[in-house]
N, C-alpha and C positions, 0 to 999 in steps of 0.2 A: 752426670749432670754438671753443668757449669754455671757458676754464679755470674750474673750479668749486672754490672753497675748501672744505675739509671743515669740519664743525661741531665735530669732535672730533679730537684728535691721532691720527695714523695709526701711530705707532711700535708701540704695544701691539697694535693691530689686525693689523699685518703679522706680528709675532712669534708671536702666538697662532694665527693662521689659516693661515700659509703655511710651507712647509718652509724651514728655515734652511740657509745655505750652510756648507761646511766638511766635517765628518766624514761627511756623508751622500753624498759624491760617488759611492760605489759604488752606492747606491740610484738615483742619477740615471742612471748607466749602464744599470742593469737596466731602468729605465723606458723608456729609448730602445730597448733591445733588444726590449721587448715589442711594439713597433710596427715592427719591421724589415721586415715584409712589405708595409708601406705604401709603401716606397721602390721603386716599380716603375720600369721604364725610361721609361714614359710620364710618370710624375710627375717623375722626375729631369730629363727633357728640358724639361718645363714649367717647373720651378724654374730651370733654367739660363737659359731665355729671360727670365724675370722678373728674375733677378739682373742679366743684361746690360742690361735695359731701365732698371732703377732704380739700378744699381751706382754711378753717378757723382752721384747726388742726395745732398746733405748731410743728415745726421741731423736737423738742426733742433732745436727746443726739446724738452727732456725734461720732461714735466709730466703733469698729469692733464687729461683731456678729458671733456666730457659732451655731452648732446643737449639740444635745446630743443623746446618744444611748438609745433605749427603754429598754435594759436590765440593771439591777442594777449593780453597781460596785461590784466586787467580784464573779460574775457569773463564772461558769466553762467554759462557752462558750464565748471566747473573740473574738471580731471582730474589724477590723480597716478598714477605708475607704481610698483608694488611689484616689485622685482627681487631674485632670490635666487640666490646662487652655490652651486655644489657643486664643491669644490676637487679632491678625489681623493687618491690615495696614502694616507698615514696619516690623512687626513681624509675618509674615504669612508663615513661614516655616512649615515643617512637619517631625517629628521624626518617620519615618516609622519603623526603627529598634526597637524603644521602644515599639510601638504598637504590632509589631510581637512578641516581648518578652512576653508581657502580654498575648497574645493569646497562645503561646507555654506553658506558665506556668498556663494557665487557671485562670488568676487573673482578676476578675471583677473590673471595675473602672467607675468612673463618670467623664465625659468630659464636662467642662464648655467652651462653644464656642461662639464667637462673630459673629454678622452678617457679619462683615468685613471678618473674616477668612472663613466663609462659601462661600461668594462671590468669593473668590480667590482660593478656594479648593473644588469646587462643587462635583467633582467625588469622591474625597477622603471622603468628608462629607457623601455622600450617602452610601459609603461602610461602614463607621463607624456606621452610624445610623441603618443599617440592622443587625449589629452584636449584638446578645443578651448579649454578655459579657459586652457591654458598655451601660451606661445610658447617654443620651444627656441632658445637663443642659444649662442654659442661663447665658452667661457672658456679656450680653448687646449688643445692636445693633452696637454702635460705640466705645465700650470699654471706657465708661465714668465713672468716680467716681460719684455715685448717691448721690447727695445732693440737697435738695429742696431749700437751701439757696445759692447755688453756691459755697459752700466751697470746697477747694482743699486740697490735702495732697501730699507733696513731689513734688509739681509743676505739678501734673497730671491734665489733662483736667477734669473739673467737669461738670455735668449738670447745667443749669442756674437756673432752678426753678422746680416747681412741674410738669408742663407740659413736660419738658425735661425728668424728671424721668420716667414718663409714657411712653414716646416715647422709651427710652432706654430699658425698660423692656418689654413692650407689643409688640412693633413692632418686636423685635427679637423672642418673643414667637410665634407670628403669622408666622414668617418666618420659624421657626423650625417646627411648626405644619403643615404648607403647604408642607414641604418636607418630613416629617416623619409620618404624620397622628396623631401626639400626641403632646400636649402642654407640655413643660418642667415643672417639679415639683419644681425645685430649681433654685435660682438665686445667683450669686456672683458678686458684684460690683468690678470695677477696684480698686486695692489696698486693697479690702475687707472692706474699710471704707464706711459708709453710715450713715444716720440719722434715727431716729425712725419713722418719717413720711414715709420715703421710705420703711420701713418694712411694714407699713400698706398698702402702694400701692401694694407691692408684694403680700401680703396676699389677697388683694382685687382682684388681677389678678390670684389667684390660685397658687402662688408660695411661698416658704419659703426662706429666705435669709440665706446663708451658708457662713461662713468664713473659719477658719481652726484652728486647735490646734497644729499642727506640721508644722513648716516652714522648708522645706528641704534645702533651700539655693541654689537651682539651679540658680535662677536669679541673685545671687551674685557671679556667676561663681565659686562656690565652687567645690572642687575636688570630685570625686566619693567617696573617703574615708570619706571626711567630711560630705557629704550628707547622706551617710549610717549611720554615727555616729549620726547625728541629728535625723534621723528617729527612730533609735533604742532608743535613749535617751528619745524621746517624746512618744514612743509607750505606749498607755494605751487602755483599753477597751473603744470602742466608739470614739477613736481618728480620726480626719480628717486631712490627710496629704495633703499639697498643693505642686504641682509640675507643670511642663509645658510640652506640647508635640509639641509646635510650634518652638522649637529651636533644630534642630538635632545636632548642635555643642556642646550642653551641655551634660555632661556624666550622664544623668539621668538613662539610661538603666544600665550602669555599677554600679551605686549606688544601684539600686534595686537588681542586681545580688549578691551584697554583703549583703544587708539587708534582702531580702525575706527569704533565708534559716534560718536565725537566728530568724526571726519573727515566722516562722512556727515551729521552735524548741521550742519557748516559748508558743506555743499553739494558735497562732492567726490565724483566718480565715479572708479572704478579702471579702469585700462586697460593692455593689453599695449603694449609700446613700438611695435610695428608699426602700431598703431591710432591713435597720436596724435603720432608724431614724424616730422619731415621733415629733409632736409638743410639745415643752417644756411646 
């Protein structure tokens, strides 16, 4: 895995997009209770085996991680992946106009979705999952920063330990598989930060951790012009752009309306992650 440095500072991104720690602890407990039925005897036994298997592995580096394209740099065929997160909880809106724009323009995309968002948007999720233009990826059950040591970043709720990391990844994978018939191939932690042991957990669960290489700036309330400029400045073969589709008030569609024609002019095609990424 390679560490990818953001093109913009993440502090504002995290504070605006993600639930802050502190007085919302009661809400955190309520969110966990909403998924109590997922903790079956079968699942608890599976989790116990995995904790025993990986329990002595050190956490390793705590950082951001991303994916790489399978085509070598300099290839005549340039691809870029547009990825969109849906966080959930108090951030459970739906930017329908953005999704309809992607459909009109026939732009494939990868949607990283939390269990919380699915619970609050069941019909919409079912519609998105049936559309072959979109790939459904895992953004965690409760939108937690996955750290096996309980490390946080920007005040965002972390998982408490290895068992929590397994819950965050596997329970949402099972939820997605139950509703779509297919387990997700990719996982993105809240804030895109995680540790190396969490990468091993994801691999053991059949997923690869994906960060980003281009930060659009939507969560920083950037204007459409600024977001478009950020996307175009970071556009490279194999680049992974991070945006959100759970905030209809953010001008993401307008930004893409500015950026997409220029990207196409430069020879870029758009692709879902599963169609152009491989294990590094």
